C-alpha positions as CSV (number, residue, x, y, z in Angstrom):
1,M,-29.1,72.9,117.3
2,S,-31.6,71.4,119.6
3,G,-31.6,71.0,123.4
4,V,-30.9,73.3,126.3
5,A,-29.7,76.8,125.3
6,N,-26.0,77.0,126.1
7,E,-22.8,78.8,125.2
8,G,-19.2,78.5,126.3
9,V,-15.5,78.8,125.6
10,V,-12.8,76.0,125.5
11,T,-9.2,77.1,125.9
12,F,-6.1,75.0,125.3
13,Q,-3.0,76.1,127.2
14,P,0.3,74.4,126.4
15,L,2.2,73.2,129.6
16,G,5.2,71.8,127.7
17,D,5.8,69.6,124.7
18,E,3.5,66.8,125.9
19,R,1.0,68.5,128.2
20,T,-1.9,70.8,127.6
21,R,-4.4,72.3,130.1
22,I,-8.0,72.3,128.6
23,T,-10.4,74.7,130.3
24,L,-14.2,74.7,129.7
25,E,-16.4,77.6,130.7
26,M,-20.0,76.9,130.0
27,T,-23.4,78.5,130.8
28,Y,-26.7,77.0,130.0
29,L,-30.4,77.6,130.8
30,P,-32.3,74.6,132.1
31,E,-35.8,74.6,130.5
32,T,-37.8,72.0,132.5
33,F,-38.2,71.2,136.2
34,A,-36.3,67.9,135.6
35,E,-33.3,69.8,134.0
36,E,-33.3,72.3,137.0
37,A,-33.4,69.4,139.4
38,A,-30.6,67.5,137.7
39,D,-28.6,70.8,137.7
40,S,-29.2,71.4,141.5
41,F,-27.8,67.9,142.3
42,G,-24.7,68.4,140.1
43,A,-25.6,66.0,137.4
44,V,-24.6,68.5,134.6
45,K,-21.2,69.1,136.2
46,L,-20.7,65.3,136.6
47,Q,-21.6,64.6,133.0
48,T,-19.3,67.4,131.8
49,K,-16.4,66.0,133.8
50,E,-17.1,62.5,132.4
51,N,-17.1,63.8,128.9
52,L,-13.9,65.7,129.3
53,S,-12.3,62.6,130.8
54,K,-13.4,60.6,127.7
55,F,-11.9,63.3,125.5
56,K,-8.6,63.2,127.3
57,K,-8.5,59.4,127.0
58,L,-9.3,59.6,123.3
59,L,-6.5,62.1,122.7
60,E,-3.9,60.2,124.8
61,A,-4.7,57.0,123.1
62,R,-4.1,58.5,119.6
63,G,-0.4,59.0,120.5
64,T,0.3,61.4,117.6
65,E,-1.1,64.5,116.1
66,S,-3.9,63.8,113.6
67,G,-2.7,66.3,111.1
68,A,-6.2,67.8,111.1
69,W,-7.1,71.5,110.6
70,R,-5.0,74.0,112.6
71,G,-7.1,77.2,112.1
72,T,-9.0,79.4,114.4
73,V,-12.6,79.8,115.2
74,S,-14.1,83.3,115.4
75,P,-17.6,84.3,116.5
76,H,-19.9,85.6,113.8
77,H,-21.4,89.0,114.6
């Protein structure tokens, strides 16, 4: 991968048959002055919120499950 060093966890919590809470916890390390400045003005948080909103709209527009993979992801140690 390229870009800013980052890591995080996404959790999906069922809230009923048709509702799910998605939580994103993310840490990253800005590398340049411009990245640090953008972070200090909340640009990263704003972009993340916008991306999550787009993801929500994508899922809701689908209307049904995709039938895609239903496994789990485990970290490699």
